[in-house]
C-alpha atoms as one frame of an Amber mdcrd trajectory, in Angstrom:
protein
  53.972 -30.605  29.112  50.720 -30.458  30.382  49.522 -32.740  33.500  46.200
 -33.968  33.263  45.504 -31.559  36.452  46.423 -28.922  34.684  44.506 -29.889
  31.484  41.411 -30.519  33.409  42.138 -26.653  34.715  42.441 -24.932  31.253
  39.366 -27.114  29.841  37.498 -25.412  32.830  38.956 -21.664  32.277  37.844
 -22.296  28.756  34.641 -23.290  29.405  34.129 -20.405  32.146  34.622 -18.170
  29.281  32.739 -19.860  27.023  29.576 -19.476  29.193  30.096 -15.854  29.792
  30.008 -15.701  25.996  26.833 -17.726  26.040  25.496 -15.574  28.957  25.550
 -12.562  26.239  23.887 -13.997  23.806  21.537 -15.327  26.072  21.313 -10.923
  26.354  21.058 -10.374  22.847  18.512 -12.793  22.740  16.721 -11.524  25.629
  16.733  -8.080  23.311  15.713  -9.390  20.736  12.744 -10.833  21.990  11.522
  -7.439  23.446  11.521  -6.603  19.841   9.398  -8.509  18.896   6.446  -7.777
  20.671   6.921  -3.924  19.593   6.485  -5.592  16.249   3.229  -7.570  17.496
   1.859  -4.761  19.008   2.321  -2.900  16.443   0.661  -5.755  14.708  -2.589
  -5.592  16.524  -2.911  -2.031  16.621  -2.826  -2.388  13.035  -4.947  -5.270
  11.701  -8.325  -5.846  12.669  -8.938  -8.998  10.886  -9.420 -11.431  13.844
  -8.495 -14.491  11.466  -5.038 -12.705  10.494  -4.591 -11.462  14.463  -5.848
 -15.580  15.630  -2.791 -16.262  13.164  -0.493 -13.434  15.272  -0.600 -15.901
  18.575   1.573 -18.484  17.654   4.271 -15.549  17.655   2.761 -14.247  20.505
   3.541 -17.849  22.223   7.346 -17.458  21.414   7.843 -14.098  22.755   6.020
 -15.143  25.955   7.321 -18.976  25.807  11.297 -17.791  25.332  11.306 -13.901
  27.084   9.519 -15.510  30.329  10.758 -19.203  30.208  13.180 -20.360  27.780
  15.589 -17.587  27.924  15.907 -17.276  31.667  16.228 -20.787  32.723  18.334
 -21.416  30.115  20.872 -18.116  31.470  20.249 -19.404  35.037  21.394 -22.659
  34.090  24.517 -21.172  32.574  25.368 -19.030  35.417  25.113 -21.779  37.766
  27.431 -23.763  35.437  30.165 -21.118  36.100  29.996 -20.420  39.539  30.436
 -24.098  39.989  33.506 -24.664  37.438  34.698 -21.672  39.582  34.361 -23.679
  42.729  35.920 -26.514  41.038  38.823 -24.855  40.413  39.951 -24.296  44.468
  38.349 -27.562  45.164  39.233 -31.105  43.937  38.940 -31.101  40.000  39.130
 -34.721  39.633  35.789 -35.217  41.162  34.253 -32.523  39.240  35.788 -32.351
  36.136  33.544 -35.414  34.035  30.434 -33.719  35.496  31.558 -30.606  34.984
  32.314 -31.595  30.934  28.902 -33.150  30.330  26.541 -30.314  31.442  28.697
 -28.131  29.655  28.092 -29.912  26.609  24.274 -30.213  27.126  23.964 -26.224
  27.597  26.409 -26.499  24.189  23.273 -27.884  22.751  21.083 -25.994  24.084
  22.430 -22.920  22.998  23.420 -24.119  19.723  19.366 -25.530  19.170  18.658
 -22.114  20.927  20.171 -19.921  18.538  19.122 -22.102  14.877  15.603 -21.757
  16.651  15.961 -17.727  16.528  17.604 -16.993  13.426  13.845 -18.555  12.069
  12.233 -17.304  14.604  13.895 -13.151  13.532  12.979 -14.447   9.563   9.321
 -14.942  10.760   9.288 -11.424  12.516  11.458  -8.963   9.523   8.815 -10.703
   8.036   6.223  -9.393  10.080   7.996  -6.142  10.051   8.220  -5.342   6.603
   4.475  -6.044   6.504   3.790  -3.339   9.720   5.883  -0.501   8.030   4.252
  -0.921   4.594   0.946  -0.642   6.609   2.511   2.537   8.520   3.616   3.568
   5.087   0.209   3.560   3.855  -1.167   5.201   7.240   0.763   8.518   6.202
  -0.941   8.725   2.156  -3.225  11.725   2.405  -6.419  10.376   1.826  -8.940
  11.021   4.526 -12.080  10.248   2.111 -11.874   8.083  -0.755 -15.890   7.992
  -2.698 -16.500   5.530  -4.879 -19.111   4.739  -7.229 -20.789   1.336  -8.118
 -23.286   0.099 -10.300 -22.409  -3.695  -9.998 -20.711  -4.091 -13.036 -17.595
  -5.921 -13.480 -15.114  -2.828 -14.082 -16.898  -1.220 -11.424 -15.952  -3.924
  -8.796 -12.689  -3.929 -10.120 -12.060  -0.020  -9.476 -13.848  -0.792  -6.159
 -10.661  -4.202  -5.727  -7.858  -1.525  -7.305  -8.689   1.448  -5.017  -8.850
  -0.717  -1.904  -6.171  -2.253  -2.072  -3.669   0.518  -3.211  -5.034   2.212
  -1.436  -7.702   1.328   1.721  -4.773   1.447   4.249  -4.076   4.508   3.775
  -7.833   5.896   4.019  -9.390   7.166   7.052 -13.784   6.351   5.085 -14.395
   4.670   1.504 -17.772   6.085   0.875 -18.996   3.441  -1.684 -22.193   4.388
  -3.047 -24.836   3.065  -5.698 -27.912   5.644  -7.088 -30.754   4.260  -8.263
 -31.792   6.397 -11.036 -35.198   6.502 -11.189 -35.665   8.355 -14.082 -34.051
   5.805 -16.759 -34.736   2.774 -17.674 -32.714  -0.123 -14.574 -31.299  -3.043
 -16.116 -33.058  -4.941 -13.218 -36.248  -4.622 -14.792 -36.984  -1.775 -16.932
 -39.620  -0.107 -14.736 -39.866   3.572 -13.565 -39.266   4.752  -9.785 -40.445
   0.908  -8.802 -40.403   0.375  -5.551 -39.495  -3.019  -6.097 -36.998  -2.679
  -8.427 -35.079  -0.035  -5.639 -35.425  -3.251  -3.050 -34.225  -5.355  -5.760
 -30.475  -2.521  -6.221 -30.676  -1.990  -2.052 -30.082  -6.554  -2.846 -27.592
  -5.874  -4.602 -25.810  -3.320  -2.672 -25.786  -5.358   0.344 -24.036  -8.445
  -1.587 -21.189  -5.945  -3.559 -20.827  -4.538   0.919 -20.775  -8.588   2.048
 -17.976  -9.270  -1.192 -15.835  -6.245   0.119 -16.468  -7.246   3.655 -15.302
 -10.690   2.939 -12.701 -10.272   0.159 -10.945  -7.482   2.075 -11.489  -7.981
   5.943  -9.088  -5.001   7.022 -11.007  -2.227   5.276 -14.817  -3.107   6.406
 -14.617  -1.044   9.080 -13.308   1.357   6.756 -16.354   0.816   4.341 -19.268
   3.510   4.139 -22.219   1.956   2.485 -24.591   4.613   0.579 -27.208   3.723
  -1.377 -29.274   6.624  -2.509 -31.724   7.752  -5.602 -31.569  10.417  -8.083
 -28.707  11.152 -10.664 -25.760  10.239 -10.291 -23.250  13.375 -11.593 -25.983
  15.662  -9.200 -25.694  12.739  -6.238 -21.884  12.900  -6.313 -21.491  17.035
  -6.982 -23.458  16.820  -3.692 -21.717  14.608  -1.512 -18.378  16.138  -3.036
 -19.316  20.240  -2.136 -20.986  19.175   1.190 -18.077  16.485   3.096 -13.838
  16.840   2.583 -13.679  13.522  -0.663  -9.752  13.787  -1.233 -10.175  11.041
  -3.903 -12.889   9.675  -6.319 -12.761   6.285  -7.926 -14.394   5.551 -10.970
 -14.319   3.211 -13.438 -14.108   3.717 -17.641 -17.449   1.104 -18.294 -20.757
   0.190 -16.175 -23.665  -1.963 -17.265 -24.488  -1.819 -20.786 -21.326  -1.127
 -21.810 -21.063   2.179 -20.543 -24.751   3.335 -21.706 -26.177   3.278 -18.450
 -23.520   4.099 -16.162 -20.021   4.619 -16.129 -18.539   5.808 -19.456 -19.713
   9.193 -21.072 -20.809  10.204 -17.303 -17.443   9.170 -15.789 -15.751  12.010
 -18.539 -18.822  14.629 -17.980 -17.037  14.267 -13.777 -14.012  15.063 -14.901
 -14.018  18.082 -16.324 -17.247  19.193 -14.027 -15.281  18.149 -10.769 -12.233
  20.090  -8.870 -11.860  16.864  -6.663  -9.089  14.332  -8.435 -10.230  10.965
 -10.225  -8.547   8.252 -10.776 -10.484   6.362 -12.841  -9.953   2.437 -13.434
 -10.042   0.111 -16.338 -11.271  -3.325 -17.013  -7.757  -4.847 -17.293  -5.784
  -2.728 -14.481  -4.001  -5.371 -11.927  -4.176  -5.031  -8.747  -0.395  -4.129
  -7.775   0.623  -1.451  -6.500   2.422   0.695  -9.289   5.955   1.082 -10.104
   6.293   3.308 -13.909   3.721   6.865 -13.452   3.427   8.835 -16.190   3.114
  12.673 -15.556   1.573  14.259 -18.921   2.863  17.777 -18.547   1.101  20.745
 -19.877   4.453  23.502 -20.064   1.935  25.815 -20.877  -0.233  27.781 -18.240
   1.037  25.571 -15.885  -0.276  26.125 -12.260   0.092  23.351  -9.280  -3.234
  20.998  -9.486  -5.590  20.029  -7.026  -3.869  16.411  -5.658   0.025  17.362
  -6.481  -0.298  15.618  -3.090  -2.060  12.274  -3.809   0.038  11.724  -6.775
   2.861  12.355  -5.124   2.310  10.207  -2.131   0.985   6.648  -4.613   4.454
   7.565  -6.313   6.449   7.907  -2.602   4.290   5.488  -0.893   5.861   2.726
  -3.678   8.496   4.288  -5.070   7.356   4.303  -8.457   9.617   5.628 -11.590
   8.409   8.533 -12.214   8.565   9.780 -15.387   7.778  13.514 -16.420   6.164
  13.993 -20.366   5.921  16.720 -22.199   4.425  16.225 -25.852   5.248  18.775
 -28.282   3.610  18.814 -31.925   5.845  18.339 -34.184   4.503  22.109 -35.742
   7.757  22.673 -34.409  11.369  20.920 -33.609  11.687  19.081 -30.389  14.596
  20.375 -29.474  13.000  24.095 -28.818  10.584  22.774 -25.842  13.132  22.803
 -23.657  13.974  26.749 -24.898  10.272  27.807 -24.830   9.195  27.109 -22.005
  11.111  27.850 -18.353  11.242  24.021 -16.704  12.980  25.247 -14.234   9.861
  26.698 -12.414   7.499  24.341 -14.227   8.623  21.597 -12.086   9.168  24.555
  -8.967   5.741  25.028  -9.513   4.298  21.519  -9.402   6.716  20.985  -6.607
   8.598  18.225  -8.489  12.284  19.797  -8.173  14.945  17.231  -9.389  13.025
  15.851 -12.002  13.698  15.664 -15.322  11.174  16.013 -18.380  11.029  13.585
 -21.271   9.570  15.748 -24.080   8.155  13.116 -26.600   6.417  14.438 -30.786
   3.512  14.021 -32.355   0.762  15.104 -34.490  -1.654  14.488 -31.434  -1.527
  14.714 -27.808  -3.257  11.250 -26.805  -1.253   9.509 -29.611   1.755  11.285
 -27.916   0.653   9.857 -24.456  -0.622   6.444 -25.233   2.366   5.425 -27.420
   4.620   6.166 -24.209   2.747   4.915 -21.911   2.328   1.540 -24.505   6.634
   1.531 -24.732   8.079   2.324 -21.283   4.770   0.398 -19.422   2.933   2.488
 -17.347   1.132   1.454 -14.552  -0.591   4.897 -13.462  -0.933   8.203 -16.071
  -1.522  11.559 -14.776  -2.655  14.328 -16.769  -4.007  17.864 -15.577  -7.317
  18.826 -16.391  -6.370  21.976 -18.181  -9.852  24.459 -19.045  -7.396  26.326
 -21.618  -3.862  26.102 -22.649  -2.132  22.772 -24.337  -4.412  20.162 -22.740
  -7.787  21.947 -23.597  -8.240  19.333 -26.911  -7.297  16.322 -24.225 -10.487
  17.379 -21.920 -12.323  17.936 -24.847 -15.735  15.555 -24.600 -14.772  13.665
 -27.121 -11.384  13.171 -26.087 -11.720  12.899 -22.827 -14.256   9.784 -23.676
 -11.877   7.962 -26.019  -9.103   8.383 -22.954 -11.075   6.863 -20.343 -13.248
   4.950 -22.541 -10.203   3.455 -24.234  -7.193   3.513 -21.688  -5.657   0.468
 -20.120  -4.222   1.722 -17.192  -5.425   3.965 -14.638  -5.454   7.296 -15.655
  -5.433  10.221 -12.354  -7.044  13.395 -12.969  -5.553  16.505 -11.362  -7.513
  19.641 -12.292  -6.228  23.041 -12.197  -6.984  25.761  -9.758  -7.711  27.854
 -12.018 -10.390  26.417 -14.525
């Protein structure tokens, strides 16, 4: 049976051991605080919005307060407590036991409190890190320049918002252009080449720029406004010819139900330019795509311009990729795989490892629309072929129908040989 003195010695031995564990815990927390600081350093470099930067101040205070004071003071307190108890074992235990017990209990309470707080802080920093990781991932997107025409209509604004929300973080420059067509009546005052109308339109443009800067403060510095007087199609083609634009983003219709700006102009530009085009309908949700449809032509396949853009969007959001070939009902659907060298097709498109689904329909467009509807597709990707299986898809009437009536964004890539 232990005597009172032996029991106190055992307590001191246990407390000394527990103090060593606490020291290791504090060292671990100090390492975590240093990792918190690295996350904050990245956040400062990636977040440009002053309001959001200010919201990080409390996290920076946590790092400074715990890294420079709280944990350092606690570690020192534990060290002196352990040294004191070690001395007590070689001295008069009865005289110091009560003090050591009280101090040990106080430190234990402090350790438990800090442990709880560190778990809470770790959760905050984990969430911040996830945000930073997503931003860094977006920065790896291949968009150096994106061109977005606008006429201030609801659909045009939707196209702007979609591009900024989904692609903005990974884009170096976002060119927002409004072209005042001086050769047709305007929606403002039905005058031709009127200086007052141009001034009024510039004011509308400034309002749109202000809205964008308010709604997307992180991206405000990337937006480059461009106001021109002339013809929309010619202005776009000139910019695409003179500058390295990676992606053109347009709405499906503009002011006046598409009769003045988009609509017919969108389908015309789809057929005339070689730059990838993302066409945005009114109903497009501002959410990352989860399911993407690649409408694959198995005839005369050549790697199109913009495959990197398509693949990057899919990888960036871990989207479920569906590769679909619409097989006309003239032939049995089972023969499609036999009629084409699918492996070579996928290699040419840099889609090795993917599978192709076959849809049978009397019409290519009907087949695509039916698949989109039944499979909750978020973005449809097509190749604008000059010849071959999808030639009818990009005929003037069909393109206009597809662009105007689609309820999901359409990414149009272009055959290099068209």
